[in-house]
C-alpha positions as CSV (number, residue, x, y, z in Angstrom):
1,X,96.7,120.1,-40.4
2,X,95.6,116.9,-39.5
3,X,98.3,114.5,-41.3
4,X,100.1,117.0,-38.9
5,X,98.5,116.2,-36.2
6,X,99.1,112.4,-36.8
7,X,102.8,112.7,-36.9
8,X,102.6,114.4,-33.9
9,X,100.5,111.7,-32.4
10,X,102.5,108.8,-33.4
11,X,106.2,111.2,-32.3
12,X,104.9,111.0,-28.9
13,X,103.9,107.4,-28.8
14,X,107.4,106.3,-30.0
15,X,108.7,109.0,-27.7
16,X,106.9,107.0,-24.5
17,X,109.1,104.3,-23.7
18,X,112.1,106.3,-24.3
19,X,110.9,108.5,-21.3
20,X,109.9,106.0,-19.5
21,X,113.6,104.0,-19.6
22,X,116.0,106.8,-19.0
23,X,114.0,107.7,-16.1
24,X,115.7,103.8,-14.9
25,X,118.9,104.5,-17.1
26,X,120.4,107.9,-16.2
27,X,118.8,108.2,-12.8
28,X,121.1,107.2,-10.2
29,X,123.9,109.4,-12.4
30,X,121.9,113.3,-13.3
31,X,119.0,113.1,-10.4
32,X,119.5,113.5,-6.9
33,X,116.3,113.5,-4.5
34,X,116.9,116.1,-2.0
35,X,115.0,115.4,2.0
36,X,113.1,118.9,3.2
37,X,113.8,121.1,0.2
38,X,112.5,124.4,2.7
39,X,112.6,127.8,0.1
40,X,114.0,130.8,1.1
41,X,112.5,134.1,3.3
42,X,113.1,136.1,-0.1
43,X,111.8,132.9,-2.1
44,X,108.5,132.9,-0.5
45,X,107.9,136.4,-0.8
46,X,108.5,136.9,-4.0
47,X,106.2,133.8,-4.6
48,X,103.7,134.7,-2.6
49,X,103.8,138.1,-4.2
50,X,103.8,136.8,-8.0
51,X,100.1,134.5,-7.0
52,X,98.5,137.7,-5.3
53,X,99.6,139.9,-8.2
54,X,97.7,136.9,-10.3
55,X,95.4,137.3,-8.6
56,X,94.4,140.8,-8.7
57,X,94.7,140.9,-12.2
58,X,92.6,138.0,-12.8
59,X,89.9,139.8,-10.5
60,X,90.6,143.0,-12.6
61,X,89.9,141.3,-15.7
62,X,87.0,139.2,-14.3
63,X,85.5,142.3,-13.7
64,X,86.1,144.3,-17.0
65,X,84.7,141.2,-18.3
66,X,81.6,141.5,-16.8
67,X,81.6,145.4,-17.4
68,X,81.6,144.7,-21.2
69,X,79.1,142.0,-21.2
70,X,76.4,144.3,-19.2
71,X,77.9,147.2,-22.2
72,X,76.6,144.5,-24.8
73,X,73.8,143.5,-23.5
74,X,72.8,147.5,-22.8
75,X,73.8,147.9,-26.5
76,X,71.6,145.9,-27.6
77,X,68.5,147.4,-26.0
78,X,69.7,150.7,-26.9
79,X,69.8,149.5,-31.1
80,X,66.4,147.7,-30.8
81,X,65.1,150.2,-29.3
82,X,66.1,152.9,-31.8
83,X,65.1,150.3,-35.1
84,X,61.3,150.1,-33.9
């Protein structure tokens, strides 16, 4: 695993100049920079809905994690009481 990580690091290091120069060499042909990019209303709705849904999922998982933590501590207390 160490050797794989080292090889990957070397390849990544050697790739940096290629990425840097590719931006200056091919930027005019490939990229265009739009001015004043605005999302369509449907896309705004979907993006907002996705963020809201992700927030609800995060809240749900956080509450379940807290509930699990409480159950584990209660289980540990019951084990201690039972083993006495």
